[in-house]
C-alpha positions as CSV (number, residue, x, y, z in Angstrom):
1,M,26.2,14.3,65.2
2,S,27.8,11.1,66.1
3,N,31.5,10.4,65.9
4,H,32.8,8.8,62.8
5,V,36.1,7.2,61.7
6,Y,36.8,7.4,57.9
7,K,38.9,5.5,55.6
8,H,39.7,7.0,52.2
9,I,40.8,5.9,48.8
10,E,41.8,7.7,45.6
11,V,40.3,6.7,42.2
12,T,40.5,8.4,38.8
13,G,37.5,8.7,36.5
14,S,37.5,9.7,32.9
15,S,35.0,11.1,30.5
16,P,34.9,12.8,27.1
17,K,31.9,14.8,28.3
18,G,33.5,16.8,31.1
19,I,34.9,17.1,34.5
20,E,31.7,16.5,36.4
21,D,30.9,13.3,34.4
22,A,34.5,12.0,35.1
23,V,33.8,12.5,38.9
24,E,30.5,10.7,38.6
25,Q,32.1,7.8,36.7
26,A,34.7,7.4,39.5
27,I,32.1,7.5,42.3
28,A,29.7,5.1,40.5
29,K,32.5,2.6,40.0
30,A,33.7,2.9,43.6
31,N,30.1,2.4,44.8
32,E,30.1,-1.1,43.2
33,S,32.5,-2.3,46.0
34,L,32.4,0.3,48.8
35,H,29.7,0.9,51.3
36,D,28.9,3.9,53.4
37,M,30.6,6.5,51.2
38,R,30.2,9.9,52.8
39,W,32.4,12.5,51.0
40,F,34.7,13.2,48.0
41,E,37.4,15.7,47.3
42,V,38.8,16.4,43.8
43,V,42.6,16.1,44.1
44,D,43.7,16.3,40.5
45,T,42.3,17.3,37.1
46,R,43.9,16.6,33.8
47,G,43.0,15.8,30.3
48,H,44.0,14.1,27.1
49,I,44.5,16.2,24.0
50,E,44.1,15.0,20.4
51,H,44.5,17.2,17.3
52,G,44.7,20.3,19.5
53,R,41.3,19.6,21.2
54,I,40.3,18.1,24.5
55,A,39.6,14.4,23.9
56,H,38.7,13.5,27.4
57,W,39.0,14.6,31.1
58,Q,40.6,12.6,33.9
59,V,39.7,13.5,37.4
60,T,41.2,12.0,40.5
61,V,39.0,12.0,43.6
62,K,39.6,11.0,47.2
63,I,36.5,9.2,48.5
64,G,35.8,8.9,52.2
65,F,33.7,6.1,53.8
66,T,32.9,5.2,57.3
67,L,34.3,2.1,58.9
68,N,32.0,-0.4,60.5
């Protein structure tokens, strides 16, 4: 395994479908402008409640990518 140096950012995705979809939304959006993404870590999970029910999930992920 070669040595890598990583930079990381935090982004928050949201979804009415669930936590996993919120993570996928965040990663898909980050993929539009980042290259060489290697890992993610969920750092916060929360949701929005409407009329006593979950309306949508918000998940903050830290995304690591290698530097050129």
